[in-house]
N, C-alpha and C positions, 0 to 999 in steps of 0.2 A: 651775759648770760640769764642774768636778771630782766633786764630789760625785754631781751626777746618771750621770755614764760607770760611777761605781765603785758606782751601784745599780743602772741598768739602760742597756748600752750600746746594746739596739735604739731604746730611747725618743731617748738621746741622739743617734743617728745619722737617727731620723725630725723630730726636732724642727730638726736641721741643714738635713734636705732642704726642710722648711715655711718654716724663714727664709729657705734661699736662693731659692725660690721668688717667697716674697712679696716680699721686698727688691728683687729684680731686676725685678719686674713694676711695682713704684711707683718705682726707679731710671729706669726705660723711660718710663714715664708723665712724670714731672716733667722729664727730661731735655725729652721734647718739646714740654712747656709753656716750656722755657726756649729752645729753639730749636735747640740745638744736640745732636745725637744722641750717644748715651752719656757725655753729660756728666756727668752724676751716677751714672749706673749703675758709670761705670767706679773712681769715689770708693769704691763702695759694695763692688764685687768687691774692691776692694785694701783696704780697711777688714778684710772677710771674712778674707781669702785670710793677710794677716798674724796675724789673733787665730788661726785656727786654726793656722798652720802654729809661731807660739809654742807655743800649747799644748802640741801633740805633740811638739815638743822639749821641752820643759819638762817633761814627762811621761814622757821616755824614753820615746815610742813609734816614733821613726822609723822602725824596721826592721819595727813590726808593720804601719804603714801605707805600707811601701814606699817612703818616699823615701830610698832608700840606693841602692847599686851592684845589679846582677843577680848571683846567684850563679851563674847558666849562661852560658855562652859567646854571644853575638849569633847567632852562625853557625848555633845551634842554631833560632834564630826566622827564618832568612833573610834574616837584618841589617834586618827589618821592611819589607823591598821592599813588601810588597804595602798595607802602611799608608803607605808613601811615593805609591804610586799611587792610593791612595782620595784622599790631602790633595790632591793634584794636579789631580784632576778638575774642580774648579771653575775653573780656568784655563784649559782644554783651548776652549772657545768663545772665549778670548782674554783678552787684561789692558786694564784699564783702570781707572778711580777713576770711583766712582760718588757720590762726595761730597768736602766739599771735604776739604782736608788736615789741617785742626784732627781733622774728624771721622773721618776714616779715621784717624788717630793714636790718638783713643780707642777707636774702635771695634778695632783689633789691641790695644790695650792691655786692652780689657775682654776680649775673646774669648781673649786668652793666659790671663787669671785662671779666667774660667771653665772654659778645661780643667783647671785647677791643681784648683779648686774641684768640679768635677762629678767629676773622679777621686777625689778624696781623701774626699768624700762617698760619693758610690755604690760606688766598687769597693773603698774603704778601710773608711770607718766602717761601712755598711749590709752589706756583705759577712761583713768579719770577725765583726759582732754574731751575725748567722745561721749562718755557717759553725761558731761554736763549735757548735753541736747537730747540724748537717747539711750538709754541704759542698757537696754538688750542689743542694740545694735554695736555698742562699745564693747558687749561680752562676744559677740560673735566674731566682729574685725581684731580685737586681740587678739583672741584664741587662735585664727585662723592664721594670721599676718605673723605670728609668734611661729605657728607648722610651717608655712612657706618659706619663713625666712633660713630655714635648715637646708633649701635646695643649694644654698653656696659653698655646703660641703662637696658636692659635685666638680668644682672648680677652683678648691685651695689647697690641691695638692696633697690631701693627705693620705691618698690610695681609698679613698670610699666609691664604691661603685652603686649603680642605679637601683639597684635593688635593696642597699643597705640605706640609700638616701631616702629611699619612698617609704619603707619602714617606721624612718624616723622621723618623716613629715608628719604620717598617719599618728604616732606616738604621741610625737609634739601636740598637732592638734588636739587629741582627746587629752592631755594632758593639760593645755591652755584652757581648755572650759574646765574642767575639775579645780584647777587653782585658781581661777577670776570667781567662782562660784564660792570658795572659800573666801576670798579676800572680801569678796562683796557682802557676802553674809558674818563675816568675823571681826570685818575692821582691822585686820591685822594681816600683812605679809611674812611674817615670821615663820609659820608653817610651811610656808610655800617656800621661803628660801632656806630653809634645811631641807626639804625633801631633795628640791632641786640640786643644791650641793653634792648632797649624799648620793644621789642617783649618777650627778656625773663623775664624781670624784672614785665610787666603788668600780665602776668600767676599768680603772686602772691596776685593778686587783685579779679579773676575770679572765681565765682560761679557754683555751675553746673546746668548744663542746662536741661529745663523741658521738653527736649524732649527724655532723655536717654542719657547714654553713647555714645552707637554703632551709634544710628542715629547724632547724634553731631560729632563722628568722619567723617562720610558719607558726613555731610554737609559741614564740615572745608575744608576736601578734595576736595571737589567738589569747593568751594571757591579758594583753595590755586589752582588749575589747571586752572579756569579761570582767576585768576587775574594774577596770575603769570605769565601763560602762553601767556597771552594776553598782558604784559608789556614785556617780552622776545620779541615777535616777534616785538615790536615797536623798541626795544633799535636793535635787527640786521637791521631791516631798515633805522634808524633814523643814523645809524654811518657805512653804509656800506663799507666804506674803512678801516676800521681798527681803530687802536689806532690814537686818537689825543691827546695824552697826552706827555708829557715830559720826558724825559729819565735822 
């Protein structure tokens, strides 16, 4: 693994992306066959997270990939309040359990690990590999790739329709731009990992909206555009001179 990384960082990042997508899909399928949602997927995500973290730590790459404290005061990022608003949105229609207690626990564990894996892979490995040649292009490619990657949910047998997937892609692209700017400006992926994990995990406790599925999607999209769009503009204006991070 280290030899490939030293030879070609971009290829290393792409292999991790493919492995993550494939193994997650297989894990979900096997979990469905077992009859306990996320039972196998959670184990797969735990193994991948441990392997990636230990490799990063062993090679002295903790700072490069943002597994460290922010170099910029949290107040400069408005204490990440806009991200907290987005993360809590899934609970606005009500709180309840849609799965068994065991499945809920496995889902929360899996989604928290997804937050770590996706941030390190997309905002860490992929972004840093491309940013060596062109930082702006790295921001765009890592964000759009992260968003488009969610199209696999159409084919994973999780019952997600086209409208849900398109909304998820739009949301993921907006989130991708926001989080990569936070990483770029602060030098830390920790706030991104915490938000991503909470945003995913809280979905286990969301109940159906009283307004209907399509109306809920439109309201959520409007919220995402307003909150994330406004936060993006703030980040761009608050850090006009580019990165303020250590390297």
